[in-house]
C-alpha positions in Angstrom: 0.0 0.0 0.0 2.8 2.4 0.7 4.2 1.9 -2.8 0.7 2.5 -4.3 0.4 5.8 -2.4 3.8 6.9 -3.5 3.0 6.4 -7.2 -0.2 8.5 -6.8 1.7 11.2 -5.1 4.3 11.2 -7.9 1.5 11.5 -10.5 0.0 14.4 -8.6 3.4 16.1 -8.5 3.8 15.7 -12.2 0.3 17.2 -12.8 1.1 20.2 -10.6 4.4 20.9 -12.3 2.9 20.5 -15.8 0.2 23.0 -15.0 2.6 25.7 -13.9 5.0 24.9 -16.8 2.0 25.6 -19.1 1.5 28.9 -17.3 5.1 29.9 -17.8 4.8 29.4 -21.6 1.6 31.4 -22.2 3.4 34.5 -23.4 5.6 33.1 -26.2 2.9 30.6 -27.1 0.2 33.2 -27.5 2.5 35.4 -29.6 3.3 32.4 -31.9 -0.4 31.6 -32.3 -1.8 35.1 -32.9 0.8 37.6 -34.3 0.7 36.3 -37.9 -3.1 35.9 -37.7 -3.5 39.6 -36.8 -1.0 40.5 -39.5 -3.0 38.6 -42.1 -6.3 40.0 -40.9 -5.0 43.6 -41.1 -3.5 43.0 -44.6 -6.6 41.3 -46.0 -9.1 43.9 -44.7 -6.8 46.8 -45.8 -6.8 45.4 -49.3 -10.6 44.8 -49.3 -11.3 48.3 -48.0 -9.2 49.8 -50.9 -10.9 47.6 -53.5 -14.3 48.5 -52.1 -13.5 52.2 -52.4 -12.4 51.8 -56.0 -15.6 50.0 -56.8 -17.6 52.7 -55.0 -16.0 55.4 -57.1 -17.0 53.6 -60.3 -20.6 53.8 -59.1 -20.1 57.5 -58.1 -20.5 56.5 -54.5 -18.7 58.1 -51.6 -15.5 56.4 -50.5 -15.0 55.8 -46.7 -12.1 54.4 -44.7 -11.3 53.2 -41.2 -7.7 52.9 -40.1 -6.7 50.4 -37.5 -4.8 52.7 -35.2 -4.0 50.1 -32.4 -4.5 46.5 -31.3 -4.2 45.6 -27.6 -4.3 41.8 -27.3 -4.7 40.6 -23.7 -4.2 36.9 -22.9 -5.2 35.4 -19.6 -5.0 31.8 -18.3 -6.0 30.5 -14.9 -5.7 27.1 -13.4 -6.6 25.5 -10.1 -5.7 22.2 -8.6 -7.4 20.3 -5.8 -7.0 17.0 -4.1 -10.1 15.3 -2.7 -10.1 12.2 -0.4 -11.8 9.1 -1.9 -12.8 6.4 0.6 -13.1 2.8 -0.3 -15.2 0.2 1.5 -12.4 -0.2 3.9 -12.6 3.4 4.8 -15.6 2.6 7.1 -13.2 1.4 9.7 -12.4 4.5 11.8 -9.0 3.0 12.5 -8.1 3.1 8.8 -7.2 6.3 6.9 -8.4 6.9 3.3 -6.4 4.9 0.8 -7.1 6.9 -2.4 -6.9 10.6 -3.4 -8.7 12.0 -6.4 -6.9 15.0 -8.0 -8.8 17.6 -9.9 -7.5 20.3 -12.2 -9.3 23.2 -13.9 -7.8 25.4 -16.7 -9.4 28.5 -18.2 -8.0 30.7 -21.1 -9.2 34.0 -22.5 -8.1 36.2 -25.4 -9.5 39.8 -25.1 -8.2 41.9 -28.0 -9.2 45.6 -28.2 -9.1 47.2 -31.6 -9.1 51.0 -32.1 -10.5 52.1 -35.4 -10.0 55.7 -36.6 -12.4 57.2 -39.3 -10.3 58.8 -42.0 -12.6 61.7 -42.8 -11.0 64.7 -41.1 -9.5 67.8 -42.7 -5.9 66.3 -42.8 -7.1 63.2 -44.6 -9.1 65.2 -47.1 -6.1 67.4 -47.8 -3.9 64.5 -48.5 -6.5 62.8 -50.6 -6.6 65.8 -52.9 -2.9 66.7 -52.9 -1.1 65.8 -56.2 1.9 63.5 -55.9 5.0 65.7 -55.8 7.5 65.6 -58.6 10.2 63.9 -56.5 7.7 61.2 -55.6 7.1 60.4 -59.3 10.9 60.5 -60.1 11.6 58.2 -57.1 9.0 55.6 -58.4 10.4 55.9 -61.9 13.9 55.1 -60.6 12.8 52.0 -58.8 12.0 48.7 -60.3 8.5 49.7 -61.1 7.9 49.9 -64.9 8.0 53.6 -65.9 4.8 53.0 -68.1 2.9 51.9 -65.0 4.0 54.8 -62.9 3.3 57.4 -65.6 -0.1 55.9 -66.6 -1.2 55.9 -62.9 0.1 59.2 -61.7 0.3 61.6 -64.6 -2.5 63.7 -65.9 -0.5 64.8 -68.9 3.1 64.9 -70.1 4.1 68.1 -72.1 0.3 68.6 -72.2 -0.4 65.3 -74.0 -3.4 64.1 -72.0 -3.5 60.8 -70.2 -7.3 60.4 -70.1 -7.6 63.4 -67.9 -11.4 63.4 -67.7 -11.1 59.9 -66.1 -9.5 61.4 -63.0 -12.9 62.1 -61.6 -16.4 60.7 -61.9 -16.9 58.7 -65.1 -17.1 61.0 -68.1 -19.9 60.7 -70.7 -17.5 61.2 -73.6 -14.4 59.1 -74.3 -11.2 60.8 -73.1 -8.2 61.3 -75.4 -5.4 58.9 -74.4 -4.0 57.1 -77.5 -1.1 59.4 -78.1 0.0 59.3 -74.5 -0.1 55.5 -74.4 1.9 55.3 -77.6 4.6 57.6 -76.3 4.8 55.9 -72.9 5.0 52.5 -74.6 8.1 53.8 -76.5 9.6 55.1 -73.3 9.0 51.7 -71.6 10.8 50.0 -74.5 13.8 52.3 -74.0 13.8 51.6 -70.3 13.7 47.8 -70.9 16.8 48.2 -73.1 18.6 50.4 -70.5 18.6 53.3 -73.0 17.3 55.9 -70.4 18.5 56.9 -66.9 16.9 59.3 -64.4 19.5 61.5 -62.7 20.2 64.9 -61.3 21.9 67.8 -63.1 23.6 70.5 -61.1 23.1 74.1 -62.0 23.7 77.5 -60.4 22.0 80.8 -60.5 23.0 84.3 -59.3 20.9 85.7 -56.4 20.6 89.4 -56.6 23.2 91.9 -58.0 26.9 92.5 -57.4 28.0 93.7 -53.9 31.1 95.8 -53.0 33.9 93.6 -51.6 33.9 95.7 -48.4 30.3 94.8 -47.6 31.0 91.0 -47.5 32.4 89.8 -44.2 33.7 86.4 -43.1 30.4 85.9 -41.2 28.5 86.5 -44.4 30.5 83.8 -46.2 29.8 81.3 -43.4 26.1 82.1 -43.2 25.7 81.8 -47.0 27.4 78.4 -46.9 25.0 77.1 -44.2 22.1 78.0 -46.5 23.5 76.4 -49.7 24.8 79.7 -51.1 28.2 80.8 -52.1 29.8 84.3 -52.5 32.3 84.6 -55.3 34.6 87.6 -56.1 34.8 89.0 -59.6 38.0 88.7 -61.5 39.2 92.2 -60.3 38.2 91.4 -56.7 36.2 94.6 -56.2 32.7 93.0 -56.2 31.2 89.8 -54.9 28.3 87.9 -56.3 26.0 85.4 -54.5 25.2 82.1 -56.2 22.8 79.3 -55.4 23.4 75.7 -56.5 20.4 73.6 -57.3 19.8 70.1 -58.5 17.3 69.5 -61.3 15.9 66.0 -62.2 16.7 65.0 -65.7 16.1 62.1 -68.1 19.2 61.1 -70.0 19.0 59.2 -73.3 21.7 56.9 -74.6 23.3 58.8 -77.6 23.6 55.5 -79.4 19.8 55.1 -79.3 19.1 58.6 -80.6 18.1 57.3 -84.1 16.0 54.4 -82.9 12.3 54.0 -83.8 11.3 54.3 -80.1 13.2 57.5 -79.6 11.7 59.0 -82.7 8.2 58.0 -81.5 8.9 59.5 -78.1 10.1 62.7 -79.6 7.2 63.0 -82.0 4.4 62.3 -79.4 5.8 64.7 -76.7 7.0 67.4 -79.1 10.7 67.1 -78.2 13.6 68.6 -80.0 15.2 65.8 -82.1 18.6 64.7 -80.9 18.3 65.9 -77.3 20.0 63.5 -75.0 19.3 65.3 -71.6 15.7 66.4 -70.8 15.0 68.5 -67.7 12.0 67.3 -65.7 9.7 70.0 -64.4 6.2 70.1 -62.9 3.5 72.4 -64.4 6.2 74.8 -65.7 5.2 74.6 -69.3 2.5 76.9 -70.9 -0.5 74.8 -72.0 -0.8 76.5 -75.3 0.9 74.6 -78.2 1.4 77.8 -80.1 3.8 79.1 -77.4 6.1 76.0 -77.6 9.6 76.9 -78.8 10.3 76.3 -82.5 12.3 73.2 -83.0 10.7 71.3 -80.1 10.9 71.1 -76.3 14.0 70.2 -74.3 12.1 69.2 -71.2 9.5 66.9 -69.8 6.8 68.8 -68.0 4.6 66.7 -65.8 1.2 67.3 -64.2 0.6 64.7 -61.5 -2.5 63.2 -60.0 -3.6 63.1 -56.4 -4.4 59.8 -54.7 -8.2 60.4 -55.2 -7.7 61.2 -58.9 -5.6 58.0 -59.3 -8.3 55.9 -57.6 -11.0 57.4 -59.9 -8.8 56.6 -62.8 -8.3 52.9 -62.0 -12.0 52.6 -61.1 -12.6 52.5 -64.8 -11.0 49.1 -64.8 -14.0 47.8 -62.8 -16.2 45.6 -64.9 -19.8 46.7 -64.4 -22.6 44.0 -64.7 -24.9 44.6 -67.7 -28.0 44.8 -65.5 -26.4 47.6 -63.5 -25.7 49.5 -66.7 -29.3 48.9 -67.8 -30.6 50.2 -64.5 -28.5 53.4 -64.8 -26.4 52.7 -61.7 -23.2 53.9 -63.5 -22.4 56.4 -66.2 -21.9 54.9 -69.6 -19.1 56.5 -71.6 -19.6 56.8 -75.3 -17.1 57.2 -78.2 -17.4 59.6 -81.1 -19.9 57.3 -82.9 -22.2 57.1 -79.9 -21.2 53.5 -79.1 -20.3 52.5 -75.5 -16.6 53.2 -75.0 -14.4 50.2 -74.1 -12.4 51.2 -71.0 -10.1 48.1 -71.5 -8.4 50.2 -74.2 -7.2 52.5 -71.4 -6.7 50.0 -68.7 -5.1 47.1 -70.7 -2.2 45.5 -68.9 -2.7 47.9 -66.0 -5.9 47.3 -63.9 -8.9 45.0 -64.2 -11.6 44.1 -61.6 -13.8 41.3 -62.6 -17.4 40.7 -61.3 -19.5 37.6 -60.7 -22.9 36.7 -59.1 -22.2 34.1 -56.5 -23.3 33.2 -53.0 -19.7 32.6 -52.0 -16.4 34.4 -52.5 -14.7 33.5 -55.8 -12.2 30.8 -55.3 -9.7 32.3 -57.7 -9.8 35.8 -56.1 -6.6 37.6 -54.8 -8.8 40.1 -53.1 -12.6 40.4 -53.3 -15.5 42.4 -52.0 -19.3 42.1 -52.2 -21.1 45.2 -53.4 -24.7 45.6 -54.6 -25.3 41.8 -54.8 -22.2 41.1 -56.9 -18.6 39.9 -56.1 -15.9 42.3 -57.4 -12.5 40.7 -57.4 -8.9 40.7 -58.7 -8.0 37.4 -60.2 -5.0 35.8 -58.5 -3.5 35.0 -61.9 -3.7 38.6 -63.2 -0.1 39.7 -62.4 -0.5 43.2 -64.0 -3.5 44.1 -61.9 -1.9 42.6 -58.7 1.2 44.7 -59.2 -0.8 47.9 -59.8 -3.0 47.1 -56.7 0.1 46.5 -54.6 1.5 49.9 -55.6 -1.8 51.6 -54.8 -1.9 50.0 -51.4 1.7 51.0 -50.5 1.3 54.6 -51.8 -2.1 55.1 -50.0 -0.4 54.1 -46.8 2.4 56.7 -47.4 0.0 59.4 -48.4 -2.7 58.9 -45.8 -0.9 57.9 -42.7 0.7 60.2 -40.2 -2.5 62.1 -39.1 -1.8 65.3 -37.2 -3.7 65.7 -34.0 -6.2 63.3 -32.4 -9.2 62.1 -34.3 -12.4 60.3 -33.3 -11.8 56.6 -32.5 -14.0 53.6 -32.4 -12.7 51.1 -29.8 -14.0 47.6 -30.0 -13.2 45.2 -27.2 -13.7 41.6 -28.3 -13.5 38.7 -25.9 -13.8 35.0 -26.1 
């Protein structure tokens, strides 16, 4: 009997030690089990929200967004252990103690996450939504591995006043927008980039600030202060006067001189009214007069860009959303028509850039990369459509850059969820 009690005691000890060992591992184990799940949920819902807003814009509906500003996940586990005496028939003898103990253990676990959702509808959000992408942002994207044709088609309203479907940067137009020349010129530029015939870079130039100054009026302190502000004093050859200069860097597009007579370069020059044979083109933003008659004779030596805001870009790609025929028949969307009065095919504008398919189904499409249900239809990006997936990824990343970093507190919706 003594041996039997010893074994039960040992079993009880193992049970107690195992329970507290489980308690010690709750932190790392909970992180293992939940971190990637939260990450995936945030990624999926962010993509679905963006796609839903793009579909809304195609229907001239108002976009709306909620940002997940914080997640506080609280994990709790409790356990209790008890030992109850269990009497056998022999236990009726008052001279005998109980011979068996009955261990009991109870474990409880709880996950109580708290999500803070911030409506993105304040003044700062609206300002960023309507602010055009800056020139250095476009140049940065063009210098990365993103195809230049994708960047220019998404974020340019026009290039040297050659329009890139400008009327598509808002609610769907009733008349087809001009875009064919722009697409032809950008396709030639992409072919040059694919061959390594173009490079984006910076060109240093300097300009004089103000007039000449007497040498006696320029002190050593003036020289130091000018240097701090990116300026430089220089004496004339006779040393009697000093002049103040400012150095600036201008973005440029450099063309390989060996490619200057290629068909792609000639197409590029023809479409965007460039001076033939120019191998370095300054890049400016809305510095060129919009009137063709004021262009210099012989052609331009610069690329002047007018960029889109994030909202304009989302309106633009919304024309890649396929609208069900019954929705068109019911007048739920604006139907664009060409010069002959026939419905305009937006695939001519969005080809190889962005396409959202639609289907009537009770379940989410199995081949969807991202999908949302809107007005009784599923709208989705096909997981095999690499062009659209790349464009969508770029839109997601840039929308994060453009719309995060709110200044000042905003209203928040905090949702505690427990199980």
